[in-house]
N, CA, C and O of each residue as an XYZ file, in Angstrom:
568
protein
N      12.988     -9.432     -9.122
C      13.786     -8.381     -9.718
C      14.115     -7.303     -8.709
O      13.561     -6.208     -8.807
N      14.963     -7.543     -7.770
C      15.311     -6.489     -6.826
C      15.924     -5.302     -7.561
O      16.540     -5.471     -8.613
N      15.760     -4.134     -7.025
C      16.345     -2.978     -7.699
C      16.822     -1.914     -6.744
O      16.782     -0.731     -7.081
N      17.266     -2.287     -5.584
C      17.853     -1.298     -4.709
C      16.966     -0.874     -3.574
O      16.036     -1.576     -3.178
N      17.275      0.282     -3.067
C      16.597      0.765     -1.880
C      15.904      2.087     -2.120
O      16.186      2.817     -3.070
N      14.987      2.356     -1.217
C      14.303      3.642     -1.148
C      14.433      4.097      0.290
O      13.937      3.436      1.202
N      15.092      5.214      0.498
C      15.104      5.811      1.833
C      13.882      6.709      1.881
O      13.793      7.701      1.157
N      12.950      6.349      2.736
C      11.662      7.028      2.791
C      11.835      8.487      3.201
O      12.409      8.786      4.248
N      11.330      9.388      2.363
C      11.420     10.807      2.710
C      10.054     11.420      2.996
O       9.963     12.421      3.705
N       8.975     10.821      2.442
C       7.640     11.397      2.622
C       6.600     10.325      2.336
O       6.731      9.567      1.374
N       5.571     10.261      3.167
C       4.459      9.347      2.932
C       3.307     10.174      2.383
O       2.756     11.033      3.071
N       2.957      9.902      1.141
C       1.899     10.652      0.457
C       0.534     10.224      0.984
O      -0.304     11.055      1.334
N       0.330      8.913      1.033
C      -0.901      8.340      1.577
C      -0.593      6.897      1.945
O       0.576      6.522      2.037
N      -1.603      6.093      2.153
C      -1.373      4.737      2.620
C      -0.780      3.786      1.609
O      -0.355      2.688      1.968
N      -0.742      4.190      0.337
C      -0.164      3.304     -0.673
C       0.799      4.006     -1.622
O       1.116      3.469     -2.683
N       1.265      5.186     -1.263
C       2.230      5.919     -2.097
C       3.237      6.648     -1.215
O       2.878      7.284     -0.224
N       4.511      6.539     -1.603
C       5.579      7.176     -0.837
C       6.552      7.878     -1.786
O       6.561      7.638     -2.994
N       7.357      8.740     -1.204
C       8.438      9.389     -1.957
C       9.749      9.002     -1.299
O       9.870      8.983     -0.074
N      10.732      8.693     -2.140
C      12.064      8.317     -1.677
C      12.964      9.544     -1.655
O      12.682     10.547     -2.312
N      14.037      9.456     -0.901
C      14.993     10.559     -0.813
C      15.580     10.916     -2.174
O      15.967     12.065     -2.389
N      15.654      9.962     -3.092
C      16.192     10.244     -4.427
C      15.159     10.857     -5.368
O      15.450     11.084     -6.542
N      13.945     11.129     -4.861
C      12.908     11.783     -5.651
C      11.895     10.850     -6.286
O      10.855     11.307     -6.760
N      12.173      9.544     -6.309
C      11.207      8.600     -6.889
C       9.928      8.591     -6.080
O       9.954      8.647     -4.851
N       8.804      8.519     -6.786
C       7.529      8.291     -6.130
C       7.160      6.844     -6.404
O       7.180      6.397     -7.551
N       6.824      6.114     -5.351
C       6.500      4.696     -5.492
C       5.068      4.451     -5.038
O       4.657      4.852     -3.949
N       4.328      3.781     -5.907
C       2.972      3.311     -5.602
C       3.110      1.843     -5.227
O       3.604      1.046     -6.025
N       2.682      1.475     -4.027
C       2.797      0.101     -3.571
C       1.898     -0.798     -4.402
O       0.695     -0.562     -4.516
N       2.490     -1.823     -4.974
C       1.772     -2.752     -5.839
C       0.774     -3.620     -5.072
O       0.990     -3.990     -3.918
N      -0.317     -3.927     -5.754
C      -1.306     -4.921     -5.327
C      -2.104     -4.541     -4.100
O      -2.744     -5.397     -3.490
N      -2.077     -3.260     -3.724
C      -2.905     -2.810     -2.604
C      -3.588     -1.498     -2.980
O      -3.176     -0.803     -3.908
N      -4.643     -1.183     -2.233
C      -5.359      0.072     -2.418
C      -5.823      0.528     -1.045
O      -6.435     -0.240     -0.303
N      -5.531      1.777     -0.708
C      -5.956      2.332      0.574
C      -6.936      3.467      0.320
O      -6.976      4.021     -0.778
N      -7.727      3.816      1.332
C      -8.639      4.935      1.159
C      -7.889      6.199      0.749
O      -6.758      6.437      1.172
N      -8.543      6.997     -0.081
C      -7.985      8.286     -0.499
C      -7.959      9.228      0.706
O      -8.742      9.071      1.643
N      -7.061     10.196      0.672
C      -6.973     11.146      1.785
C      -8.298     11.894      1.965
O      -8.638     12.279      3.084
N      -9.043     12.104      0.885
C     -10.336     12.779      0.975
C     -11.411     11.899      1.625
O     -12.480     12.395      1.981
N     -11.139     10.613      1.780
C     -12.072      9.709      2.457
C     -11.809      9.791      3.954
O     -11.254      8.869      4.553
N     -12.210     10.895      4.542
C     -11.927     11.148      5.952
C     -12.787     10.273      6.843
O     -13.960     10.069      6.530
N     -12.261      9.746      7.936
C     -10.875      9.819      8.397
C     -10.017      8.645      7.924
O      -8.868      8.508      8.344
N     -10.567      7.805      7.055
C      -9.924      6.535      6.703
C      -8.579      6.708      5.994
O      -7.630      5.981      6.287
N      -8.488      7.659      5.070
C      -7.234      7.871      4.348
C      -6.093      8.241      5.288
O      -4.981      7.727      5.164
N      -6.376      9.130      6.221
C      -5.342      9.542      7.182
C      -4.950      8.379      8.090
O      -3.784      8.261      8.468
N      -5.885      7.538      8.438
C      -5.560      6.389      9.296
C      -4.659      5.409      8.564
O      -3.735      4.851      9.157
N      -4.921      5.196      7.283
C      -4.059      4.300      6.498
C      -2.656      4.891      6.372
O      -1.664      4.182      6.539
N      -2.573      6.187      6.078
C      -1.259      6.851      5.985
C      -0.508      6.755      7.306
O       0.694      6.491      7.323
N      -1.214      6.968      8.407
C      -0.579      6.916      9.721
C      -0.054      5.517     10.035
O       0.987      5.377     10.676
N      -0.764      4.484      9.590
C      -0.288      3.118      9.822
C       0.987      2.871      9.033
O       1.918      2.253      9.549
N       1.046      3.339      7.794
C       2.265      3.168      7.006
C       3.429      3.890      7.686
O       4.529      3.345      7.786
N       3.188      5.103      8.147
C       4.229      5.871      8.841
C       4.657      5.216     10.155
O       5.825      5.283     10.537
N       3.721      4.593     10.833
C       4.045      3.922     12.097
C       5.027      2.775     11.850
O       5.973      2.589     12.614
N       4.800      2.020     10.795
C       5.621      0.846     10.494
C       6.904      1.238      9.769
O       7.946      0.611      9.958
N       6.825      2.277      8.939
C       7.988      2.723      8.154
C       8.133      4.234      8.313
O       7.706      4.988      7.438
N       8.725      4.684      9.411
C       8.902      6.122      9.614
C       9.827      6.731      8.556
O      10.604      6.028      7.910
N       9.726      8.039      8.398
C      10.626      8.760      7.499
C      12.059      8.367      7.839
O      12.410      8.227      9.011
N      12.873      8.192      6.824
C      14.284      7.777      6.893
C      14.478      6.265      6.935
O      15.615      5.795      6.969
N      13.390      5.495      6.932
C      13.513      4.039      6.876
C      14.055      3.645      5.503
O      13.598      4.149      4.476
N      15.030      2.740      5.496
C      15.559      2.206      4.235
C      14.730      0.991      3.850
O      14.717     -0.014      4.561
N      14.047      1.086      2.736
C      13.177      0.024      2.249
C      13.806     -0.625      1.025
O      14.338      0.062      0.152
N      13.744     -1.942      0.965
C      14.201     -2.640     -0.238
C      13.072     -2.601     -1.261
O      11.916     -2.855     -0.923
N      13.400     -2.287     -2.490
C      12.426     -2.134     -3.576
C      12.497     -3.348     -4.484
O      13.578     -3.785     -4.880
N      11.327     -3.887     -4.808
C      11.261     -5.001     -5.754
C      10.160     -4.709     -6.761
O       9.015     -4.447     -6.390
N      10.520     -4.758     -8.038
C       9.554     -4.513     -9.114
C       8.945     -5.825     -9.590
O       9.456     -6.908     -9.303
N       7.845     -5.705    -10.321
C       7.193     -6.847    -10.945
C       7.238     -6.618    -12.453
O       8.171     -5.984    -12.946
N       6.260     -7.114    -13.187
C       6.286     -7.051    -14.653
C       6.199     -5.618    -15.183
O       6.992     -5.227    -16.040
N       5.240     -4.833    -14.677
C       5.068     -3.442    -15.102
C       5.680     -2.563    -14.023
O       5.303     -2.643    -12.854
N       6.625     -1.726    -14.422
C       7.410     -0.967    -13.438
C       6.943      0.462    -13.201
O       7.315      1.062    -12.193
N       6.133      1.028    -14.108
C       5.717      2.427    -13.988
C       4.237      2.531    -14.353
O       3.770      1.858    -15.272
N       3.495      3.386    -13.621
C       2.079      3.559    -13.944
C       1.860      4.789    -14.818
O       2.816      5.461    -15.203
N       0.603      5.079    -15.130
C       0.276      6.198    -16.021
C       0.584      7.559    -15.405
O       0.608      8.564    -16.116
N       0.819      7.607    -14.095
C       1.179      8.851    -13.412
C       2.689      8.970    -13.246
O       3.168      9.845    -12.526
N       3.443      8.090    -13.913
C       4.903      8.068    -13.888
C       5.464      7.736    -12.505
O       6.575      8.139    -12.159
N       4.683      7.000    -11.727
C       5.166      6.519    -10.432
C       5.746      5.124    -10.627
O       5.254      4.355    -11.453
N       6.787      4.798     -9.872
C       7.281      3.433     -9.854
C       6.231      2.561     -9.173
O       5.595      2.987     -8.209
N       6.052      1.348     -9.672
C       5.162      0.369     -9.065
C       6.051     -0.692     -8.428
O       6.852     -1.318     -9.122
N       5.924     -0.905     -7.121
C       6.875     -1.799     -6.466
C       6.318     -2.401     -5.189
O       5.348     -1.917     -4.604
N       6.967     -3.466     -4.790
C       6.782     -4.047     -3.465
C       7.912     -3.466     -2.618
O       9.056     -3.399     -3.068
N       7.598     -3.051     -1.410
C       8.604     -2.487     -0.519
C       8.771     -3.407      0.683
O       7.794     -3.896      1.250
N      10.018     -3.632      1.060
C      10.336     -4.531      2.158
C      11.014     -3.763      3.280
O      11.950     -2.996      3.055
N      10.527     -3.983      4.482
C      11.063     -3.340      5.678
C      12.425     -3.930      6.027
O      12.765     -5.018      5.560
N      13.206     -3.229      6.839
C      14.543     -3.715      7.203
C      14.562     -5.147      7.748
O      15.536     -5.865      7.523
N      13.530     -5.575      8.448
C      13.479     -6.934      8.973
C      13.069     -7.978      7.951
O      13.100     -9.174      8.239
N      12.680     -7.534      6.747
C      12.303     -8.458      5.684
C      10.815     -8.544      5.404
O      10.423     -9.102      4.379
N       9.971     -8.010      6.280
C       8.534     -8.050      6.034
C       8.172     -7.144      4.864
O       8.781     -6.092      4.668
N       7.171     -7.563      4.086
C       6.703     -6.760      2.954
C       5.706     -5.708      3.448
O       4.695     -6.050      4.061
N       5.986     -4.449      3.187
C       5.123     -3.352      3.612
C       3.746     -3.465      2.963
O       2.734     -3.240      3.627
N       3.692     -3.807      1.683
C       2.416     -3.938      0.981
C       1.524     -4.939      1.723
O       0.363     -4.657      2.017
N       2.086     -6.103      2.016
C       1.334     -7.153      2.699
C       0.938     -6.710      4.112
O      -0.172     -6.992      4.561
N       1.831     -6.027      4.802
C       1.520     -5.545      6.153
C       0.300     -4.634      6.134
O      -0.578     -4.757      6.988
N       0.238     -3.729      5.176
C      -0.878     -2.787      5.128
C      -2.211     -3.518      4.977
O      -3.211     -3.116      5.572
N      -2.228     -4.573      4.195
C      -3.450     -5.360      4.003
C      -3.733     -6.208      5.247
O      -4.865     -6.249      5.728
N      -2.712     -6.877      5.760
C      -2.883     -7.755      6.920
C      -3.345     -6.996      8.160
O      -4.071     -7.543      8.991
N      -2.927     -5.743      8.284
C      -3.312     -4.948      9.446
C      -4.688     -4.299      9.271
O      -5.214     -3.689     10.202
N      -5.267     -4.434      8.076
C      -6.616     -3.921      7.850
C      -6.678     -2.483      7.390
O      -7.725     -1.847      7.516
N      -5.585     -1.948      6.857
C      -5.586     -0.562      6.391
C      -5.528     -0.446      4.876
O      -5.485      0.659      4.336
N      -5.525     -1.581      4.190
C      -5.510     -1.588      2.723
C      -6.283     -2.803      2.231
O      -6.445     -3.794      2.944
N      -6.750     -2.701      1.011
C      -7.407     -3.810      0.328
C      -6.452     -4.397     -0.693
O      -5.566     -3.706     -1.196
N      -6.633     -5.669     -0.997
C      -5.894     -6.262     -2.110
C      -6.417     -5.614     -3.390
O      -7.625     -5.441     -3.554
N      -5.508     -5.257     -4.293
C      -5.883     -4.590     -5.547
C      -4.875     -5.039     -6.604
O      -4.010     -4.276     -7.031
N      -5.014     -6.285     -7.005
C      -4.057     -6.919     -7.898
C      -4.448     -6.629     -9.343
O      -5.569     -6.915     -9.765
N      -3.508     -6.059    -10.091
C      -3.736     -5.743    -11.498
C      -2.698     -6.496    -12.327
O      -1.514     -6.161    -12.305
N      -3.157     -7.528    -13.067
C      -2.211     -8.273    -13.908
C      -1.535     -7.342    -14.903
O      -2.143     -6.366    -15.341
N      -0.311     -7.619    -15.261
C       0.439     -8.837    -14.991
C       1.232     -8.812    -13.688
O       1.997     -9.738    -13.419
N       1.062     -7.766    -12.873
C       1.793     -7.683    -11.588
C       1.099     -8.568    -10.550
O       0.226     -8.117     -9.809
N       1.510     -9.839    -10.517
C       0.847    -10.823     -9.656
C       1.806    -11.597     -8.765
O       1.401    -12.584     -8.150
N       3.048    -11.186     -8.677
C       4.044    -11.985     -7.959
C       3.593    -12.385     -6.552
O       3.789    -13.535     -6.156
N       3.009    -11.485     -5.805
C       2.620    -11.768     -4.429
C       1.101    -11.738     -4.231
O       0.624    -11.557     -3.111
N       0.354    -11.914     -5.306
C      -1.108    -11.823     -5.243
C      -1.712    -12.767     -4.209
O      -2.569    -12.358     -3.426
N      -1.279    -14.013     -4.197
C      -1.864    -14.986     -3.261
C      -1.649    -14.562     -1.816
O      -2.566    -14.650     -1.000
N      -0.455    -14.107     -1.497
C      -0.155    -13.670     -0.121
C      -1.011    -12.471      0.269
O      -1.573    -12.426      1.363
N      -1.104    -11.514     -0.624
C      -1.840    -10.288     -0.314
C      -3.335    -10.561     -0.217
O      -4.002    -10.017      0.663
N      -3.868    -11.387     -1.099
C      -5.293    -11.725     -1.040
C      -5.617    -12.525      0.219
O      -6.674    -12.326      0.817
N      -4.736    -13.415      0.626
C      -4.943    -14.172      1.866
C      -4.895    -13.232      3.078
O      -5.663    -13.399      4.025
N      -4.004    -12.259      3.043
C      -3.910    -11.285      4.139
C      -5.200    -10.486      4.263
O      -5.649    -10.198      5.373
N      -5.801    -10.126      3.123
C      -7.065     -9.382      3.167
C      -8.175    -10.235      3.764
O      -8.935     -9.760      4.608
N      -8.276    -11.479      3.339
C      -9.330    -12.355      3.859
C      -9.222    -12.484      5.375
O     -10.235    -12.435      6.072
N      -8.010    -12.648      5.889
C      -7.809    -12.780      7.333
C      -8.146    -11.475      8.056
O      -8.801    -11.499      9.098
N      -7.707    -10.343      7.514
C      -7.976     -9.047      8.155
C      -9.475     -8.766      8.213
O      -9.987     -8.296      9.229
N     -10.172     -9.057      7.117
C     -11.622     -8.832      7.099
C     -12.318     -9.763      8.096
O     -13.174     -9.322      8.863
N     -11.957    -11.030      8.088
C     -12.588    -12.008      8.985
C     -12.386    -11.647     10.454
O     -13.259    -11.896     11.285
N     -11.234    -11.061     10.770
C     -10.927    -10.723     12.158
C     -11.259     -9.273     12.510
O     -11.044     -8.848     13.645
N     -11.779     -8.513     11.549
C     -12.175     -7.132     11.823
C     -11.021     -6.224     12.186
O     -11.176     -5.315     13.001
N      -9.845     -6.464     11.580
C      -8.672     -5.641     11.888
C      -8.764     -4.274     11.216
O      -9.391     -4.117     10.168
N      -8.123     -3.291     11.845
C      -7.977     -1.961     11.255
C      -9.293     -1.368     10.809
O     -10.256     -1.308     11.573
N      -9.325     -0.930      9.564
C     -10.510     -0.252      9.040
C     -11.690     -1.195      8.844
O     -12.831     -0.742      8.756
N     -11.430     -2.514      8.772
C     -12.538     -3.467      8.674
C     -13.419     -3.362      9.920
O     -14.635     -3.522      9.825
N     -12.834     -3.101     11.066
C     -13.590     -3.007     12.311
C     -14.271     -1.668     12.498
O     -15.063     -1.497     13.424
N     -13.971     -0.717     11.630
C     -14.522      0.638     11.763
C     -15.393      1.035     10.582
O     -15.732      2.211     10.444
N     -15.759      0.101      9.737
C     -16.564      0.381      8.542
C     -15.817      1.259      7.559
O     -16.435      1.958      6.756
N     -14.497      1.231      7.615
C     -13.683      2.074      6.750
C     -13.686      1.668      5.289
O     -13.253      2.439      4.433
N     -14.168      0.462      4.988
C     -14.198      0.024      3.591
C     -15.624     -0.057      3.047
O     -15.871     -0.732      2.048
N     -16.557      0.628      3.701
C     -17.923      0.664      3.199
C     -17.928      1.221      1.778
O     -18.670      0.746      0.919
N     -17.105      2.217      1.542
C     -16.894      2.762      0.190
C     -15.451      2.422     -0.179
O     -14.508      3.037      0.319
N     -15.299      1.445     -1.049
C     -13.950      1.042     -1.464
C     -13.273      2.194     -2.196
O     -13.938      2.960     -2.893
N     -11.955      2.323     -2.044
C     -11.248      3.435     -2.686
C     -11.505      3.547     -4.190
O     -11.666      4.654     -4.704
N     -11.545      2.432     -4.892
C     -11.787      2.471     -6.341
C     -13.168      3.053     -6.639
O     -13.329      3.782     -7.618
N     -14.159      2.744     -5.814
C     -15.498      3.300     -6.010
C     -15.523      4.790     -5.674
O     -16.195      5.569     -6.349
N     -14.796      5.182     -4.638
C     -14.714      6.595     -4.265
C     -14.100      7.418     -5.397
O     -14.608      8.487     -5.735
N     -13.003      6.919     -5.986
C     -12.339      7.637     -7.079
C     -13.243      7.803     -8.285
O     -13.102      8.762     -9.045
N     -14.176      6.871     -8.466
C     -15.081      6.928     -9.615
C     -16.410      7.599     -9.277
O     -17.349      7.577    -10.073
N     -16.478      8.198     -8.083
C     -17.654      8.961     -7.697
C     -18.894      8.130     -7.424
O     -20.012      8.637     -7.521
N     -18.712      6.855     -7.082
C     -19.857      5.979     -6.854
C     -20.328      5.979     -5.394
O     -21.337      5.356     -5.066
N     -19.605      6.667     -4.537
C     -20.045      6.743     -3.126
C     -19.358      7.928     -2.463
O     -19.577      8.185     -1.279
């Protein structure tokens, strides 16, 4: 279900961006450290910015559920060359797979990317950045 483009205007964190048209998009099927998880959150955000600098035109693709409880769009974002930003963040070791049904279109790809990144110690995997998973941090468990 393609639905147009997002010209990146601001990177909120490693898994959320703002488009020039005002939409806030939460990248589907991934989870990055929170900004309060220093220094890991900033490293994830910086990796997203490195690959998709401000003003990058990203292709937006929705899945089954299009909006979350915070009124953010839920989407897969594709870089100008065709690579999926969501998958890149996981493959480079700056995000974890975080698949929530029914949004499963690219679950296999993203989960495989995580397994490879962890096995090879890429990104935050090599720095103990996922000792406290973001979901556990948000729930005050670490």
